[in-house]
C-alpha positions as CSV (number, residue, x, y, z in Angstrom):
1,M,-90.1,41.8,-71.4
2,T,-88.0,39.3,-70.1
3,Q,-88.4,37.2,-67.4
4,L,-85.4,36.7,-65.0
5,S,-85.3,33.0,-63.5
6,S,-84.7,32.5,-59.9
7,N,-82.2,29.5,-60.5
8,P,-79.0,30.7,-60.9
9,R,-76.1,29.1,-62.9
10,A,-74.0,27.3,-61.7
11,R,-70.5,28.9,-61.6
12,R,-68.5,26.9,-63.6
13,G,-64.7,25.9,-62.1
14,R,-61.5,24.8,-63.3
15,I,-62.3,22.5,-66.4
16,F,-59.5,19.6,-64.8
17,P,-59.3,19.9,-61.1
18,S,-57.4,17.2,-61.3
19,R,-54.5,19.0,-62.4
20,R,-53.3,21.4,-60.0
21,L,-51.0,21.6,-59.3
22,S,-50.1,21.6,-54.9
23,P,-47.8,24.6,-54.0
24,E,-44.7,21.8,-53.9
25,E,-44.7,21.1,-56.9
26,K,-44.9,25.1,-58.0
27,A,-41.7,25.9,-56.2
28,R,-40.0,22.8,-57.0
29,R,-40.8,23.7,-61.2
30,Q,-39.9,26.9,-60.4
31,A,-36.8,25.8,-59.1
32,E,-35.5,24.2,-61.2
33,R,-36.3,26.8,-63.9
34,E,-33.5,29.5,-62.0
35,E,-31.1,26.6,-61.8
36,S,-31.3,26.0,-65.3
37,N,-31.1,29.4,-66.2
38,Q,-28.3,30.2,-64.6
39,R,-26.2,27.6,-66.1
40,C,-27.4,29.4,-69.0
41,Q,-26.6,32.5,-68.5
42,V,-23.0,30.8,-67.5
43,I,-22.8,29.6,-71.0
44,F,-24.0,32.4,-72.3
45,E,-20.7,34.3,-70.5
46,R,-18.2,32.2,-71.7
47,V,-18.9,32.0,-75.4
48,R,-20.1,35.8,-75.3
49,P,-16.7,37.3,-75.8
50,E,-15.8,35.4,-79.1
51,L,-19.5,35.3,-80.6
52,I,-20.0,39.3,-79.9
53,D,-18.5,40.7,-82.5
54,E,-19.7,38.4,-85.4
55,Y,-22.5,37.9,-84.5
56,Y,-24.1,41.5,-82.5
57,D,-27.6,41.5,-82.4
58,W,-28.5,38.0,-83.4
59,F,-30.5,35.7,-81.3
60,I,-28.7,32.9,-79.3
61,V,-31.0,29.2,-77.7
62,I,-29.0,27.1,-75.2
63,E,-29.6,23.8,-74.0
64,P,-27.8,24.1,-70.3
65,N,-27.6,20.1,-70.0
66,S,-25.5,19.3,-73.5
67,E,-24.6,23.0,-73.2
68,E,-25.3,23.5,-76.8
69,Y,-26.2,26.5,-78.4
70,F,-27.8,28.2,-81.7
71,I,-26.8,31.8,-83.2
72,E,-29.6,33.0,-85.5
73,K,-31.1,36.8,-87.0
74,D,-34.5,35.4,-86.8
75,E,-35.4,33.9,-83.2
76,M,-38.0,31.3,-84.6
77,I,-35.4,29.5,-86.5
78,A,-33.5,29.9,-83.5
79,I,-36.4,28.2,-81.2
80,E,-37.3,25.5,-84.7
81,K,-33.6,24.5,-84.8
82,A,-33.3,24.1,-80.4
83,C,-36.3,22.6,-80.3
84,Q,-36.3,19.9,-83.3
85,K,-32.7,18.4,-81.5
86,Y,-34.2,19.0,-78.0
87,P,-37.6,18.6,-78.0
88,H,-38.0,18.5,-74.4
89,A,-35.5,20.4,-72.6
90,M,-36.1,23.8,-71.1
91,C,-33.6,26.2,-73.5
92,L,-32.7,30.0,-72.3
93,M,-33.0,32.2,-75.0
94,L,-30.6,35.0,-75.1
95,R,-29.5,38.7,-77.6
96,L,-26.2,38.3,-78.4
97,N,-24.9,42.1,-76.5
98,E,-23.9,42.9,-74.2
99,T,-26.5,42.9,-72.0
100,G,-28.4,39.3,-73.7
101,V,-31.2,41.2,-73.2
102,C,-34.0,40.8,-76.5
103,G,-36.6,43.5,-75.9
104,R,-37.2,46.8,-74.8
105,I,-38.4,47.8,-71.3
C-alpha cells in the first residue's frame, strides 16, 4: 500500500520571476504593436490596388519603418525574407485580397 506524505510539495512558481513585466510595460508594448500595425495597414491600402491583380491571394509582409514589403506565394518564404533583412523589426503579414485576412474564422 502507498503511504501518503504528510509534507505537501512546494508549489512551483514562475521560472524567472524577475522577468515579469509590469502592467505599464505591457500597455506600452501593446500600444507600440497597435501603432506599428496601423502604419502597416496604411502601406497595405496604398499598394494593394496595384498588386492585387497580379498577386491575388499571395502573402505580403510589411516593415513599417522602411515601408518595404515582401510578396511571396508561400507565407514562410515571405517571413524568412523579411526576417533576413529586418531581424528585429515588427512586421505585419497580410494577404493580397479584398480584406487582407490570411485565414478563415
